[in-house]
N, C-alpha and C positions, 0 to 999 in steps of 0.2 A: 504494499500500499504505500503510495507515494503522498503521505500526509504527515503534517505535524500534529501530534496528540497532546494537548495540554489538560493538566489536572490542576484545578484548585482546590487544595486540601488533600491530605495523604494519611486518612484514618485508616481503619481496618479494611473497610470496602474499597476505597482508592487504592491501597497498597495490594489488595487481591487482584484488582483489575491491572495494575501497572505489571506485576508479576506474570499474570496470564499473557498480557499483550507481548512482553518481552521473550518469554520462554517458548512462545508459539512462532517467534521470529516474524511476526505480522508486520514490525517495522523494525528498524535498527534503534538502539538505545538512545542515539542522538537526535531521533525524530519524536521524543517523549521529553515533555518538560513539565515539572511540576513545582507549584509554589505552595509555601506553608510558613506560618509564622514561627513554627516550632522548628529551630535550627537542627536539634538533635535527632529529630524525625528525617529531616532532609539529609543529613549525613549518613543516616543508616539506610535509607532508600538509595543514595548514591553509591554507597559501598557495594550493596546487593545487586543492583541492576545498571549501574553505570549510566544512568539517565541524567539530563540537565535539571539543575534544580535552581531555585530562587526564593528570595522571601517577598518578592514583588509580583503581586497578582496581575497588576496591569501589563507586565511583560509577557506574562503567559497568554493572557487575553489577546494582546498584540500579534503573537508569533503563531498561536494554535489555529490549525484549520478545523479541528474538531475540539471543543472545549467540554470537558467535564466539570460540572459543579458538584464536587464530591464534599460538601460541607453540611452543617446542621441546619435543618430547616429555619431555625431562629435567626440565623444569619444571613440567609439567602438575599433578601431585600437589601441588606447593607451591602453586600459584596457585589451584587448585580448592578446598583447605583454608581459604585466606585469604578466598575470596568466598562460600563455602558460606552463611554466615549471611545473605548480602544477597540470596540467590536465593528468589523465591517458587515455588509449583509450576506457575504458569502459563507461566513462562519456557521458551524452547526453547533448549537449549544445542546448539551446533553445533561439532564438532571437526573439525579438518583434519590430525591427526598420525598419522603411520604407527606401527604397533604399538600404538595406545591403542583397545581393543576398548570397545564399548558397556558390558560388563560390567565393565571397569576403571573407567569413568566412574562407572557405578551404585555400585560399591564405596565411592567417595569421597563423592558427592553423594546418595546415596540411590536406591532402587529406584523411587521415584515420579517422579523427575525425568524431564522431557522431553529426549530425546536424539536428535540427528541426526548420525550418523557420516558423514564426507565424505572424498573423496580428489580433490582438483583438481590440476591440472599447471599448469606455468610459462606455457604459450602464454595462460593468462588475462590476462598482462600486455599481450597484443595483442588481447584480446576473442576469442581463438581457443581458450579452454580446453576441457578435456574433463574431466567431473566425475561422481564416482559417489556416490550417497546411500543410506543404508540407516538406519531409524529402530527405536527400540524402541517397544513396546507402548503408551507413553503418549501418543505422538505421533499425531494425528489427521491423516486425509487432506488436510484444509484447511490445516493447519499445514505438512505435508510439501510440499504443492503451494506454499507461500509460499515455503519455502526453495528449491525447485526454480526458481522464478521468479528469485530472487537469483543463483543459479548460471547460469542462462541468460542473465543480464544480460551476462555476460563470457564467453560460449562455449555450449557444449552440456552437458546433464546427463542422466542416466539413473539410475533408481531401481533398485537391486540387492539381493540378499540378503547379509547379512554375510559368509557364507563365500566371496564372490567378491572381497572387498577384496583378498586377496593377489595375485590374478590382474590385477585392475585397475591395481595398482601396477606389476606386471611389463609390462604393455602400454600403460599409458598414463601413469600417475603418473611413472615413471622413463624412459619411452621417449624423450622429447624429447633427452635426453642421447645416446641411440643414433643418433637422427637427425641431431644437430648433427654427431657423428662421422662419418657417411656423407656429409653435405654438405661437411665439411672434406676428407674423402678424394676426392670428386668434383673438387674444387678444385684439389687438389694434382695429380691427374691431369691436368688441363686446364694447369696451370702448367707440368707438364713439356713440354707440347706448345707452350709459348711464350705463353700468354694471360696478361695482367696478372692479379694475384691479386683485385684489387677486382671485376674483370670475371668472374672464375671463380666467385666466391662468389655474384654476383649470378645467373649463369646456372644454377648448380647449386641454389641455394635456390629460384628460381622454377620449376625443372623438378619439384622435390619438391612443392612447393605445388600446382601443377597437376596433378600426378599423384594426389595426396590428394584434391583436389577432383573428379577423375574418378572414383573410388571411391565417394565419397559421394553425387555427383549423378546418375550413370549407373545405380547399382545393379547394374552388371555385376561378374563375379567378377574378382577381381586377376589371376588367371591368363589369363583371357581378353582383359583389357586389355593385359596383357604380349605376348600373342600377335599383337595387332594391330599392335605395334611391330616385331615380328621378322619381317622379309621373308626369304624363302628365299635362302640364301646371302650374306645382308647383314652389315653391320657390328654390328647390335644382337644377333643370335643368336651372333655370335663372342664379344662381351662377355659375354653371359649363360653360354656355354659355359665361359669363363674363371672366372667367378664360382662357378660349380657346382663346378668343379675344385678351388675354394679352399675348398669347404665353406660358402658364403655363407648359405644358408638354414640349415643346422644350427647355424652359430654364432649366428644371430640367436635361434633357438629355445632353445638353451642358455643364452643371456644372459637371456632372460625367465624361464626355469625357475630360474636361480640367483638372480634377483631376488627371485622369489616365495618361494624358499626363505629367503632373508635376511628378508623380511618376516614370514614365518612364526616364525623364532627371535627377532624383535625382541618378536613378540606374546607369546611364552612367558616373556619375562624378566620 
């Protein structure tokens, strides 16, 4: 890709993206420039990825063809107002913040700005991210494909309509936390049975990883895959019965719904 990619902000998500971009050889390290006020973070990223760094966000805004705003939602407006004068109409602005709509960005940067709103998740840190992308009318299909290539360098990506972003946050953006809780609970159960905790986490995490891979690679319905494990009168169906008695699926559904509601509330603020 013959583009300069800029990042304003270098938190966990920004660093995950930078790592994926460099490791995939999508661009050369000297085609990536990052700004952050935290100089120690910049030094760490410079050592690890050999990219260009600066504490000046305006410099990144001027140089980048594709500009990622990898900052917290509460400082978006401040940063955008600071860099607005440095943005030409040919630049593509990529946002990753919950609660910041395309309209919110247009209100600050102008309706002619090219904007791609995205929602990645933390498994991007291990190149297994799942990201949603939606664009405004100013972004061409070629430009959107360039952004999709970037996100697919550290996982998978799908283009969706913006009205689905709240659903994406519920099922993908926030769900790693639910899965981590499930892995922890599985391990706790095994520890009760006498298994050392380090082994319990490994067994639980690998079981979750393998199960997810079966869903993705077989194309089978999750219910059918569940039925394959549940032998008549066996241990698994007994465990499934216990989970259903405790409202397992209903609890997960409610968690996703509550997460979506919170996302909608944040958008209205």
